[in-house]
C-alpha positions as CSV (number, residue, x, y, z in Angstrom):
1,M,-43.2,37.8,24.5
2,D,-46.4,35.9,23.7
3,A,-47.2,35.0,20.1
4,A,-50.6,36.7,20.3
5,E,-48.9,40.1,20.6
6,I,-47.9,39.9,16.9
7,P,-50.6,38.9,14.5
8,P,-50.0,35.5,13.0
9,P,-50.2,36.7,9.4
10,V,-47.3,39.1,10.2
11,V,-45.2,36.3,11.6
12,V,-46.0,34.0,8.6
13,E,-45.0,36.8,6.2
14,H,-41.8,37.3,8.1
15,L,-41.1,33.5,8.1
16,E,-41.5,33.2,4.3
17,R,-39.1,36.2,3.7
18,M,-36.6,34.6,6.0
19,L,-36.7,31.2,4.2
20,Q,-35.9,32.9,0.9
21,S,-32.7,34.5,2.4
22,D,-29.2,33.4,1.6
23,V,-28.9,31.9,5.1
24,F,-31.9,29.6,4.7
25,R,-32.4,29.1,1.0
26,N,-30.1,26.1,0.7
27,A,-30.5,24.8,4.3
28,S,-33.5,22.6,3.7
29,R,-33.4,20.8,7.1
30,S,-33.1,24.0,9.1
31,S,-35.8,25.6,7.0
32,K,-38.2,22.7,7.4
33,L,-37.6,22.6,11.2
34,L,-38.2,26.4,11.5
35,R,-41.4,26.3,9.6
36,F,-42.6,23.3,11.7
37,L,-41.9,25.1,15.0
38,V,-43.5,28.4,13.9
39,E,-46.6,26.8,12.4
40,E,-47.2,24.5,15.4
41,T,-46.8,27.4,17.8
42,L,-49.2,29.6,15.9
43,K,-51.9,27.0,15.8
44,G,-51.6,26.4,19.5
45,G,-49.4,23.2,19.5
46,A,-46.5,24.5,21.5
47,D,-46.9,21.8,24.1
48,R,-46.2,19.2,21.3
49,L,-42.8,20.5,20.6
50,K,-40.7,17.7,22.1
51,D,-37.8,15.7,20.9
52,Y,-39.9,12.8,19.6
53,T,-42.4,15.1,17.7
54,L,-39.5,17.0,16.0
55,G,-37.8,13.8,15.0
56,T,-40.8,12.0,13.6
57,E,-42.8,14.9,12.1
58,A,-40.1,17.4,11.0
59,L,-36.8,15.6,10.7
60,G,-37.6,12.4,8.8
61,R,-37.3,9.8,11.6
62,D,-39.8,6.9,11.7
63,E,-41.9,5.9,14.7
64,S,-39.1,3.7,16.1
65,F,-37.1,7.0,16.8
66,D,-35.6,7.1,20.3
67,P,-34.4,10.6,21.4
68,R,-32.3,9.0,24.2
69,T,-30.0,7.4,21.6
70,D,-30.5,9.7,18.6
71,P,-29.7,13.4,19.3
72,I,-31.0,14.7,16.0
73,A,-33.6,17.1,17.5
74,R,-31.1,18.7,19.8
75,V,-28.4,18.9,17.1
76,E,-30.7,20.4,14.5
77,A,-32.2,22.9,17.0
78,S,-28.7,24.0,17.9
79,R,-27.9,24.4,14.2
80,L,-31.1,26.4,13.7
81,R,-30.2,28.8,16.5
82,S,-26.9,29.5,14.8
83,K,-28.6,30.2,11.5
84,L,-31.1,32.6,13.3
85,E,-28.2,34.5,14.9
86,L,-26.5,34.7,11.5
87,Y,-29.6,35.9,9.7
88,Y,-30.4,38.7,12.2
89,A,-26.8,39.8,12.2
90,T,-26.8,40.2,8.4
91,Q,-29.8,40.2,6.0
92,G,-32.3,40.4,8.8
93,R,-30.6,43.2,10.7
94,S,-33.4,45.7,10.0
95,D,-36.4,43.4,10.2
96,A,-39.2,44.6,12.4
97,V,-40.0,41.1,13.6
98,V,-37.6,38.6,15.2
99,I,-38.1,34.9,15.7
100,A,-36.0,33.6,18.5
101,L,-35.5,30.0,19.7
102,P,-34.5,30.1,23.4
103,K,-32.0,27.4,24.6
104,G,-33.5,24.6,26.6
105,G,-36.7,24.3,24.5
106,Y,-38.2,24.2,21.1
107,V,-41.0,26.8,21.4
108,P,-40.1,29.9,19.4
109,R,-40.7,33.5,20.5
110,F,-42.0,36.2,18.2
111,E,-40.8,39.7,19.2
112,R,-40.7,43.2,17.8
113,R,-37.3,44.6,17.0
114,S,-37.6,47.3,19.6
115,A,-38.2,44.7,22.3
116,V,-35.0,42.8,21.5
117,A,-32.0,44.2,23.4
118,D,-29.4,42.2,21.7
119,I,-30.1,39.8,18.8
120,A,-26.7,38.1,18.5
121,P,-24.9,38.7,21.8
122,V,-21.2,38.7,21.8
123,A,-19.9,35.7,23.8
124,R,-18.0,36.9,26.9
125,D,-15.0,35.1,28.1
126,R,-11.3,35.2,27.4
127,R,-12.4,35.5,23.7
128,R,-15.2,37.2,21.8
129,W,-16.5,36.6,18.3
130,I,-18.5,38.5,15.8
131,G,-20.4,36.7,13.0
132,V,-20.3,38.4,9.6
133,A,-21.8,36.9,6.5
134,A,-20.3,37.5,3.0
135,A,-20.0,36.0,-0.4
136,G,-16.4,35.5,-1.3
137,A,-14.6,35.5,-4.6
138,V,-15.0,31.7,-4.8
139,A,-18.8,31.9,-4.1
140,I,-18.4,30.7,-0.5
141,L,-21.0,31.6,2.1
142,V,-18.8,32.3,5.1
143,V,-18.9,33.3,8.7
144,A,-15.9,35.5,9.4
145,L,-14.8,35.1,13.0
146,V,-12.9,38.0,14.5
147,W,-11.3,37.1,17.8
148,R,-10.5,39.7,20.4
149,Q,-8.9,39.5,23.8
150,A,-11.1,40.5,26.8
151,E,-9.5,40.9,30.2
152,G,-11.0,40.3,33.6
153,D,-14.2,38.7,32.4
154,D,-14.9,35.3,33.8
155,A,-18.5,34.9,32.6
156,A,-19.4,31.6,31.0
157,T,-18.9,31.4,27.2
158,A,-21.9,30.4,25.2
159,E,-21.6,27.6,22.7
160,R,-21.9,28.6,19.0
161,R,-22.4,26.5,15.9
162,L,-21.5,28.1,12.6
163,E,-21.3,26.8,9.0
164,V,-18.8,27.4,6.3
165,T,-19.9,26.4,2.8
166,T,-17.0,25.3,0.5
167,P,-16.6,24.7,-3.2
168,P,-17.4,21.2,-4.6
169,T,-15.1,18.4,-3.4
170,T,-14.3,14.8,-4.1
171,D,-12.9,14.2,-0.6
172,P,-15.1,15.7,2.2
173,V,-13.4,13.9,5.0
174,S,-10.0,15.6,4.5
175,L,-10.1,18.8,6.6
176,A,-8.1,20.2,9.5
177,I,-8.4,23.2,11.9
178,S,-5.1,24.8,12.9
179,P,-3.8,24.4,16.5
180,D,-4.4,28.1,17.1
181,G,-8.0,27.7,16.0
182,E,-7.7,30.5,13.4
183,K,-7.2,28.7,10.0
184,L,-9.0,25.8,8.3
185,V,-7.8,23.7,5.4
186,F,-9.9,21.3,3.3
187,I,-9.9,19.6,0.0
188,A,-11.9,21.2,-2.9
189,S,-11.9,20.9,-6.7
190,D,-14.2,23.6,-8.0
191,G,-14.1,21.9,-11.5
192,E,-10.3,21.5,-11.4
193,T,-7.7,19.2,-9.9
194,P,-8.5,18.5,-6.2
195,R,-6.1,20.3,-3.9
196,L,-5.9,21.9,-0.5
197,W,-7.8,25.2,0.1
198,L,-7.0,27.6,3.0
199,R,-9.7,29.6,4.9
200,P,-8.4,31.9,7.6
201,L,-11.4,32.3,9.9
202,S,-10.8,36.1,10.1
203,T,-11.5,36.5,6.3
204,T,-14.4,35.9,4.0
205,T,-12.7,33.9,1.3
206,A,-10.8,30.6,0.8
207,V,-7.8,30.2,-1.5
208,P,-6.4,27.1,-3.2
209,L,-2.8,26.2,-2.2
210,Q,-0.7,25.6,-5.3
211,G,1.5,22.5,-5.2
212,T,-1.0,20.4,-3.2
213,E,-2.7,18.7,-6.1
214,H,-4.4,15.4,-5.2
215,A,-3.7,16.0,-1.5
216,S,-5.5,14.2,1.3
217,L,-5.6,13.9,5.1
218,P,-4.0,17.3,5.9
219,F,-2.4,17.9,9.4
220,W,-1.0,21.1,10.9
221,S,2.4,22.0,12.3
222,P,2.1,22.9,16.0
223,D,2.9,26.6,15.2
224,S,0.0,26.7,12.7
225,R,2.4,27.9,10.0
226,S,2.8,24.8,7.8
227,V,0.4,22.0,6.7
228,G,1.4,18.4,6.1
229,F,-0.5,16.2,3.7
230,F,-0.4,13.0,1.6
231,A,0.0,13.2,-2.2
232,D,1.7,11.3,-4.9
233,E,2.6,8.5,-2.5
234,Q,4.5,11.0,-0.4
235,I,4.1,12.8,2.9
236,K,4.6,16.5,2.0
237,R,4.5,19.8,3.8
238,I,3.7,23.3,2.5
239,D,4.7,26.5,4.2
240,I,1.7,28.8,4.3
241,D,3.5,32.1,4.0
242,S,6.0,31.2,1.2
243,G,4.1,28.4,-0.5
244,R,7.2,26.2,-0.6
245,V,6.4,22.5,-0.8
246,E,8.8,19.7,0.4
247,E,8.7,16.0,0.3
248,L,9.2,14.3,3.7
249,R,8.7,10.6,3.4
250,R,7.3,8.0,1.1
251,A,3.8,6.8,2.0
252,A,2.3,4.3,-0.4
253,V,-1.3,4.8,0.9
254,P,-2.5,7.7,3.0
255,G,-2.9,6.6,6.6
256,G,-2.9,9.9,8.6
257,A,-0.2,11.8,10.5
258,T,0.3,14.1,13.4
259,W,3.1,16.7,14.2
260,N,4.4,17.7,17.6
261,R,6.3,20.9,18.8
262,D,9.7,19.1,18.6
263,G,9.3,18.6,14.9
264,V,8.4,14.9,15.1
265,I,5.8,13.5,12.7
266,V,4.1,10.2,13.6
267,H,2.5,8.7,10.5
268,A,1.2,5.6,8.8
269,A,3.0,4.9,5.5
270,T,0.3,2.3,4.7
271,V,-2.9,1.4,6.5
272,D,-1.9,-2.2,7.1
273,N,1.3,-1.6,9.1
274,R,2.8,0.0,12.2
275,L,3.1,3.7,12.9
276,A,6.5,5.3,12.4
277,R,8.2,8.6,13.4
278,V,10.2,11.0,11.2
279,S,11.5,14.5,11.6
280,A,9.6,17.3,9.9
281,D,13.0,18.2,8.3
282,S,13.2,14.6,7.0
283,G,15.6,12.0,8.5
284,Q,15.7,8.6,9.9
285,V,12.4,6.7,10.2
286,E,11.7,4.6,13.3
287,D,8.7,2.5,14.2
288,V,6.8,3.6,17.3
289,T,4.1,1.0,17.5
290,A,4.1,-2.8,17.0
291,L,1.1,-4.9,15.8
292,A,-0.4,-6.9,18.6
293,P,-2.0,-10.4,18.0
294,G,-5.2,-9.9,16.0
295,Q,-4.2,-6.4,14.8
296,T,-3.8,-5.8,11.0
297,G,-2.7,-2.1,11.0
298,H,-2.4,1.2,12.8
299,R,-3.6,4.5,11.4
300,A,-4.6,8.1,12.0
301,P,-2.3,9.1,15.0
302,H,-3.1,12.3,17.0
303,F,-0.7,13.8,19.5
304,L,-1.8,14.6,23.0
305,P,-0.8,17.9,24.7
306,D,2.5,16.6,26.1
307,G,3.8,15.9,22.6
308,E,5.1,12.5,23.8
309,H,1.9,10.4,23.8
310,F,-0.6,10.0,21.0
311,I,-3.8,8.2,20.3
312,Y,-4.3,6.1,17.2
313,Y,-6.7,3.6,15.6
314,A,-5.9,-0.1,15.4
315,M,-7.6,-2.3,12.9
316,G,-8.2,-6.0,13.5
317,T,-10.5,-8.4,15.3
318,A,-13.3,-7.1,17.5
319,D,-11.4,-7.6,20.7
320,V,-8.4,-5.5,19.7
321,R,-9.6,-2.9,17.2
322,G,-10.5,0.7,18.3
323,I,-8.8,3.7,19.9
324,H,-5.4,3.1,21.5
325,V,-2.8,5.2,23.2
326,G,0.9,5.0,22.4
327,S,4.2,6.9,23.0
328,L,7.3,8.0,21.1
329,T,9.4,5.7,23.3
330,G,7.1,2.7,22.7
331,D,6.7,2.1,26.4
332,V,3.0,2.8,26.3
333,S,0.5,0.9,24.2
334,R,-3.0,0.0,25.3
335,R,-6.5,0.0,24.1
336,L,-8.9,2.7,25.4
337,F,-12.2,1.7,23.8
338,D,-13.8,0.4,20.6
339,A,-15.0,2.8,17.9
340,D,-15.9,3.0,14.2
341,T,-13.3,5.8,13.4
342,P,-10.1,7.3,14.8
343,A,-10.3,9.9,17.5
344,V,-9.0,13.5,18.0
345,Y,-8.3,15.3,21.3
346,T,-9.7,18.6,22.5
347,A,-10.4,20.1,26.0
348,E,-9.8,16.9,28.0
349,H,-12.1,14.9,25.7
350,L,-11.7,12.4,22.9
351,L,-13.9,12.9,19.9
352,Y,-14.9,10.1,17.6
353,V,-17.8,8.9,15.4
354,H,-19.9,5.9,16.0
355,Q,-22.7,4.9,13.6
356,G,-22.7,8.5,12.2
357,T,-23.0,10.3,15.6
358,L,-20.1,12.4,16.9
359,F,-19.4,11.5,20.5
360,A,-17.1,12.9,23.2
361,R,-15.6,11.0,26.1
362,G,-13.8,12.6,29.0
363,F,-10.1,11.8,28.9
364,D,-7.2,12.6,31.4
365,P,-4.1,13.3,29.2
366,A,-1.8,12.9,32.2
367,R,-3.1,9.6,33.5
368,L,-4.1,8.5,29.9
369,T,-7.4,7.2,31.1
370,V,-11.0,7.5,29.9
371,E,-13.1,9.4,32.4
372,S,-16.7,9.4,31.2
373,E,-19.3,7.7,29.2
374,P,-20.0,8.8,25.6
375,I,-21.7,12.2,25.2
376,P,-23.5,12.9,21.8
377,I,-22.6,16.1,20.1
378,A,-23.9,15.9,16.5
379,G,-25.5,13.4,14.1
380,G,-24.9,12.5,10.5
381,V,-21.1,13.1,10.6
382,A,-19.4,11.8,7.5
383,S,-16.8,9.1,7.7
384,G,-15.1,7.6,4.7
385,T,-13.0,4.9,3.2
386,R,-9.8,7.0,3.1
387,A,-8.0,5.5,6.1
388,G,-11.4,5.1,7.8
389,V,-11.3,8.6,9.2
390,A,-14.2,10.8,10.0
391,A,-14.7,14.3,8.6
392,L,-13.6,15.7,12.0
393,S,-10.9,17.9,13.4
394,A,-10.3,19.9,16.6
395,A,-7.8,22.2,18.2
396,I,-6.5,21.2,21.6
397,T,-8.4,24.0,23.4
398,G,-10.3,25.6,20.5
399,P,-12.9,24.9,17.8
400,I,-14.3,21.6,16.7
401,V,-15.0,21.2,13.0
402,F,-16.8,18.5,11.1
403,R,-18.9,17.8,8.0
404,T,-22.1,15.9,7.7
405,G,-23.4,13.9,4.7
406,D,-21.6,11.6,2.3
407,P,-18.1,10.4,3.2
408,G,-16.6,11.0,-0.2
409,G,-17.1,12.0,-3.7
410,R,-19.5,9.8,-5.7
411,H,-18.0,7.4,-8.2
412,Q,-19.7,6.4,-11.5
413,F,-18.7,3.9,-14.1
414,V,-18.9,5.6,-17.5
415,W,-18.0,4.4,-21.0
416,F,-16.1,7.0,-23.2
417,D,-15.0,6.9,-26.8
418,R,-11.5,7.9,-27.9
419,T,-12.5,11.6,-28.1
420,G,-13.6,11.7,-24.5
421,R,-17.3,11.7,-25.4
422,E,-19.5,10.0,-22.9
423,L,-21.3,7.0,-24.4
424,S,-23.2,5.4,-21.5
425,R,-23.2,4.8,-17.8
426,V,-22.9,1.5,-15.9
427,G,-24.7,1.1,-12.6
428,S,-25.6,4.0,-10.3
429,P,-23.4,6.6,-8.6
430,H,-22.1,5.3,-5.3
431,T,-20.2,6.5,-2.3
432,F,-18.3,3.2,-1.6
433,G,-15.0,4.6,-2.7
434,P,-12.7,3.6,-5.5
435,S,-13.8,0.3,-7.0
436,Y,-10.6,-1.3,-8.4
437,A,-12.8,-2.9,-11.1
438,S,-12.2,-6.1,-13.1
439,M,-14.4,-7.0,-16.1
440,S,-15.5,-10.6,-16.6
441,P,-14.3,-12.1,-19.9
442,D,-17.9,-12.1,-21.3
443,G,-18.2,-8.4,-20.4
444,R,-21.4,-8.9,-18.4
445,R,-20.2,-8.4,-14.9
446,L,-17.8,-6.2,-13.0
447,A,-15.9,-7.4,-9.9
448,V,-15.4,-4.4,-7.6
449,Q,-14.3,-3.6,-4.1
450,R,-16.9,-1.7,-2.0
451,T,-17.0,-0.4,1.5
452,D,-20.3,-0.8,3.2
453,A,-21.0,-0.3,6.9
454,G,-17.2,0.0,7.5
455,N,-16.4,-3.3,5.9
456,T,-14.7,-3.6,2.4
457,D,-15.7,-6.7,0.4
458,V,-15.7,-7.9,-3.2
459,W,-19.0,-7.3,-5.0
460,L,-20.2,-8.5,-8.4
461,L,-22.1,-5.9,-10.5
462,D,-24.4,-6.9,-13.5
463,V,-23.5,-4.1,-16.0
464,E,-26.9,-4.3,-17.7
465,R,-29.3,-4.7,-14.8
466,D,-27.3,-2.7,-12.1
467,T,-27.8,-5.4,-9.5
468,P,-24.8,-5.7,-7.2
469,I,-24.3,-8.9,-5.2
470,R,-21.8,-9.2,-2.3
471,F,-19.2,-11.9,-3.2
472,T,-17.1,-12.0,0.0
473,T,-18.4,-11.5,3.5
474,N,-15.3,-11.8,5.7
475,P,-15.1,-9.2,8.5
476,E,-11.5,-8.3,7.3
477,A,-11.1,-6.2,4.2
478,D,-11.2,-8.0,0.8
479,I,-9.9,-5.8,-2.0
480,A,-8.6,-5.7,-5.6
481,P,-10.5,-8.5,-7.3
482,L,-9.3,-10.0,-10.6
483,W,-11.2,-12.4,-12.9
484,S,-9.7,-15.5,-14.3
485,P,-9.4,-15.5,-18.1
486,D,-12.1,-18.3,-18.2
487,G,-14.5,-16.4,-15.9
488,T,-14.8,-19.2,-13.3
489,R,-12.7,-17.7,-10.5
490,I,-11.7,-14.5,-8.8
491,V,-8.4,-13.8,-7.1
492,F,-8.4,-11.0,-4.5
493,S,-6.3,-9.6,-1.7
494,S,-7.5,-10.0,1.9
495,Q,-6.5,-8.5,5.1
496,R,-7.2,-11.7,7.0
497,K,-3.4,-12.2,7.3
498,G,-2.1,-8.8,6.2
499,F,-3.4,-8.5,2.6
500,Q,-2.5,-11.9,1.1
501,L,-3.8,-13.4,-2.1
502,Y,-7.0,-15.6,-1.9
503,E,-8.9,-17.4,-4.6
504,R,-12.5,-18.3,-4.9
505,A,-14.6,-20.0,-7.6
506,I,-17.7,-18.2,-8.7
507,T,-19.8,-21.2,-7.6
508,A,-18.0,-21.8,-4.3
509,D,-19.1,-20.5,-0.9
510,T,-15.7,-19.8,0.6
511,A,-12.3,-18.6,-0.5
512,T,-9.0,-20.5,-0.2
513,P,-5.5,-19.0,0.3
514,L,-3.5,-18.7,-2.9
515,L,-0.3,-17.2,-1.5
516,E,0.5,-16.3,2.1
517,S,4.0,-15.0,2.9
518,Q,5.6,-11.9,4.3
519,G,4.5,-8.6,2.7
520,T,1.4,-7.1,1.2
521,K,0.3,-8.5,-2.2
522,T,-2.2,-7.5,-4.9
523,A,-3.0,-9.3,-8.1
524,T,-2.6,-7.1,-11.2
525,D,-3.1,-9.4,-14.3
526,W,-3.8,-13.0,-15.4
527,S,-2.3,-14.3,-18.6
528,R,-4.8,-15.1,-21.3
529,D,-3.8,-18.8,-21.3
530,G,-4.4,-19.0,-17.5
531,R,-0.9,-20.2,-16.7
532,F,0.5,-17.2,-14.9
533,L,-0.7,-14.6,-12.4
534,L,1.1,-11.3,-12.0
535,F,1.0,-9.5,-8.6
536,R,2.7,-6.7,-6.9
537,N,4.3,-7.3,-3.5
538,M,6.0,-5.1,-0.9
539,G,9.8,-5.8,-1.1
540,T,12.6,-5.6,1.4
541,E,13.3,-2.0,0.3
542,N,9.8,-1.0,1.4
543,S,8.8,-0.5,-2.2
544,W,6.6,-2.5,-4.6
545,D,8.1,-5.2,-6.8
546,I,6.6,-7.3,-9.5
547,S,6.3,-11.1,-9.0
548,A,4.3,-13.9,-10.6
549,I,2.8,-17.3,-9.7
550,R,2.6,-20.3,-12.1
551,M,-1.1,-21.2,-11.7
552,E,-0.3,-24.9,-12.5
553,G,1.6,-27.4,-10.4
554,D,3.2,-26.2,-7.2
555,R,2.1,-22.6,-7.6
556,K,5.4,-21.2,-6.3
557,P,5.9,-17.4,-6.7
558,F,9.0,-16.0,-8.5
559,A,10.4,-12.5,-9.0
560,V,9.8,-10.7,-12.3
561,V,11.1,-7.2,-11.6
562,R,12.8,-6.5,-8.3
563,T,14.8,-3.4,-7.6
564,K,15.2,-0.8,-4.9
565,F,12.8,1.4,-6.9
566,E,9.0,1.1,-7.3
567,E,7.6,-1.2,-9.9
568,R,4.0,-2.2,-10.2
569,D,0.7,-2.6,-12.1
570,A,2.3,-5.1,-14.5
571,Q,0.1,-6.3,-17.5
572,F,0.6,-9.2,-19.8
573,S,0.7,-8.8,-23.6
574,P,-1.9,-11.0,-25.3
575,D,0.7,-13.8,-25.9
576,A,2.1,-13.5,-22.3
577,Q,5.6,-13.0,-23.7
578,W,5.8,-9.3,-22.6
579,I,4.8,-7.2,-19.7
580,A,4.0,-3.5,-19.5
581,Y,4.5,-1.9,-16.1
582,Q,5.3,1.4,-14.4
583,S,8.6,2.2,-12.6
584,N,10.0,5.3,-10.9
585,D,13.7,4.4,-11.3
586,S,14.1,7.6,-13.5
587,G,12.8,9.8,-10.7
588,R,9.2,9.7,-11.7
589,F,6.8,7.0,-12.9
590,E,7.2,6.0,-16.5
591,V,5.7,3.1,-18.5
592,Y,8.0,0.3,-19.8
593,I,7.7,-2.9,-21.8
594,Q,10.1,-5.8,-21.3
595,P,10.0,-9.6,-21.9
596,F,8.2,-11.5,-19.2
597,D,11.1,-13.8,-18.7
598,G,13.4,-10.8,-18.2
599,G,15.9,-11.9,-20.8
600,G,15.6,-9.0,-23.2
601,E,15.7,-5.2,-23.6
602,R,13.5,-2.9,-21.6
603,V,11.8,-0.2,-23.7
604,R,10.4,3.0,-22.3
605,I,6.9,3.8,-23.7
606,S,5.8,7.1,-22.0
607,A,7.4,10.4,-22.8
608,D,6.7,12.6,-19.8
609,G,5.6,10.2,-17.1
610,G,2.9,7.6,-17.1
611,V,1.1,5.0,-15.0
612,Q,-1.5,2.2,-15.3
613,P,-0.7,0.7,-18.7
614,R,-3.3,-1.4,-20.5
615,W,-3.0,-3.5,-23.7
616,R,-5.5,-3.6,-26.6
617,R,-6.6,-7.2,-27.0
618,D,-4.6,-7.7,-30.2
619,G,-1.5,-6.2,-28.6
620,R,-1.1,-3.6,-31.3
621,E,-1.7,-0.6,-29.0
622,L,-0.8,0.3,-25.4
623,F,-2.7,2.8,-23.3
624,Y,-1.6,4.6,-20.1
625,L,-2.5,7.6,-18.0
626,A,-0.1,10.5,-18.1
627,L,0.7,12.1,-14.8
628,D,-1.6,15.0,-15.6
629,G,-4.5,12.5,-15.9
630,R,-4.7,12.4,-19.7
631,L,-5.3,9.1,-21.4
632,V,-2.5,8.3,-24.0
633,A,-2.4,5.7,-26.8
634,V,0.8,4.3,-28.3
635,P,0.9,2.0,-31.4
636,I,3.0,-1.1,-30.6
637,T,4.5,-3.7,-32.9
638,L,5.6,-6.8,-31.0
639,P,8.7,-8.5,-32.5
640,S,8.9,-11.9,-33.9
641,A,11.8,-14.1,-32.9
642,N,15.0,-12.2,-32.4
643,G,13.3,-9.0,-33.5
644,R,12.9,-5.6,-31.8
645,L,9.8,-4.1,-30.3
646,E,8.7,-1.0,-32.3
647,M,6.4,1.9,-31.1
648,G,4.6,4.6,-33.1
649,A,3.8,8.2,-32.2
650,A,1.8,8.7,-29.0
651,E,-1.7,10.1,-29.3
652,T,-3.3,12.0,-26.4
653,L,-6.9,11.0,-26.3
654,F,-8.7,13.0,-23.5
655,L,-8.4,14.0,-19.9
656,A,-9.7,11.1,-17.8
657,P,-12.0,12.2,-14.9
658,V,-10.5,9.7,-12.4
659,A,-8.7,9.9,-9.1
660,S,-5.0,10.8,-8.9
661,P,-2.9,8.8,-11.3
662,H,-0.4,8.3,-8.5
663,D,-2.8,6.5,-6.3
664,V,-1.4,3.0,-5.6
665,A,-4.8,1.6,-4.7
666,L,-6.6,2.2,-7.9
667,R,-7.5,0.4,-11.2
668,A,-9.0,3.5,-12.8
669,Y,-10.0,2.3,-16.3
670,I,-10.8,-0.8,-18.5
671,V,-10.1,-0.9,-22.3
672,S,-12.6,-2.5,-24.7
673,D,-11.2,-5.3,-26.9
674,D,-11.1,-3.1,-30.0
675,G,-9.6,-0.1,-28.1
676,R,-12.4,2.2,-29.1
677,R,-14.1,2.5,-25.8
678,F,-12.9,3.0,-22.2
679,L,-14.8,2.2,-19.0
680,L,-13.6,4.8,-16.4
681,D,-14.2,4.7,-12.6
682,T,-15.0,8.4,-12.6
683,I,-15.3,10.7,-9.7
684,V,-18.4,12.8,-9.7
685,E,-17.7,16.2,-8.3
686,A,-20.5,17.2,-5.9
687,Q,-21.5,20.2,-3.8
688,A,-20.1,19.4,-0.3
689,S,-22.1,19.8,2.8
690,P,-21.0,22.8,4.9
691,I,-18.2,22.5,7.4
692,V,-19.7,23.0,10.9
693,I,-17.6,24.9,13.4
694,I,-18.5,24.5,17.1
695,L,-17.1,27.3,19.3
696,N,-16.8,27.0,23.1
697,W,-18.1,23.4,23.4
698,K,-18.3,22.2,26.9
699,A,-19.4,18.8,28.2
700,P,-22.8,19.0,30.0
701,V,-22.5,19.0,33.8
702,D,-24.5,16.4,35.7
């Protein structure tokens, strides 16, 4: 119907009322686009409504915008159509005027309600859905999808894009749709400890899953009744009906996993190693991939429909990185194509993200071959530092889900006093992931690890001027920096040869190898006299041990604490005669002190679990994080010759707003010399962008 048949003032009044609705109030981009389309049409500019005009005048692109490579106009128009359908199915159900945006164009239609036969038609195919908006008990704006079976109807199913708004989160990339397409899990915190939340798509609310605290990278069982996830350096599973949680396998760093119908889970125990298989009921672990020359690690596997083959992401040099296909028997291993993130499979297509755009490529799961060029689906999809995954999931034949926006919770360095009162902030909030910070001896600069444009490097941050400078530039990941006690050098771990130790002077242009041998290594502390460097290394029992290097002479490493258990994060006492560290030989992590030379008694410091010990500069107090995240202080009296170490009563200071205390890849806090202030790498909880659900996606037909 022509716009002239409804007076423009009536259309404008209706538009303003729509934009104040729950559907549009917090959807700034869709609101801006709708206003632009309506106003241009009313003033006679309908012929201007093309991709380029929308991109540059309504969606924030500059004049270099190219619609052929950037699908933002099509993506946002599709999202706007979904919001219009939702509005007229709920709050706008009785509105006298309807604004419609027909597919295939950007010119809106303005119609009287009586002229509209069906505002939100039910899609006809083997499945039908009804969109219902509601505010749930956890303040979630949801679209409840009620699936029904329809027989004998072969009409084409229309694509639908819906949005689910979730509570605040610190990990937007961790989400997964169930294989039956009926349930969604994601990470949310809502002011509390981050954990998994479950949203059945047939209901209007999401509920937290107890026992999944600090979870990440969830993955579903093939029957959609259990969810696997990474937490506390373990791969765990939770039964949805009973809530029972089981530990399956140790995994030092989350690297992604997938589960087939025979109960086999393929997973990455770390991101710099091979993929392995284990039974969902636990059992023997076997490698299923091998690192090829130039590869530094495999991660994020995803089973194909036959349950025998899987796709995965290989890190390494430009000629070997990208999406690969493998098999449980190990007889298939080849590269499919390069990509920025791992891929998932759905409806004979592989989905992945490149430079923020979600693409699909046709894929034959029987022949294991790529069948088409990339097809853009959506822009601005988040991808993060946690195993490099995108905020993306898909059922084999069902919905596609993803998030846009920031890849992870923002981090902020904050000084606190002993009561937990915030004193000041250092630098600006950032989305580069955990920083693994080390303070220079003069207190003026922080050495941190940051991931920028997919590459993790060491950066130096001036704490007063907030001016970061990139310190390393190697294309392989450089992590975990540590200042020398005289402030002239930095030691860090680099993936150039599998996370080995490198050293670089502040005034030098390049780094040199400090220690290259079998196993991953990370420096943890440097003695104040500069003579010894402590580091953790992966031992023969596939667990972390504590070793040291004499930084003078031949620089040969030697073992300090080596057992079949997990020991790490060792810290020198001020006189370098003692070390504090964490070990799980009691069944959980506890903090201990023992002589550096290993010749004396080991003393347990923590009472109910603890990690990340730190000394006060004078050695008279030791701090650690309890397993519930609280910062604890313990008075220490170091012995004189032949004496005994003595400890006072522990004092709980405050709850530290940092990442999971169990996380192996963090250095979450720094203690001031006098022990009165603490610089924390805090996680800033933020409102997450909605999860987008695409129903009935089909590749365009040429």
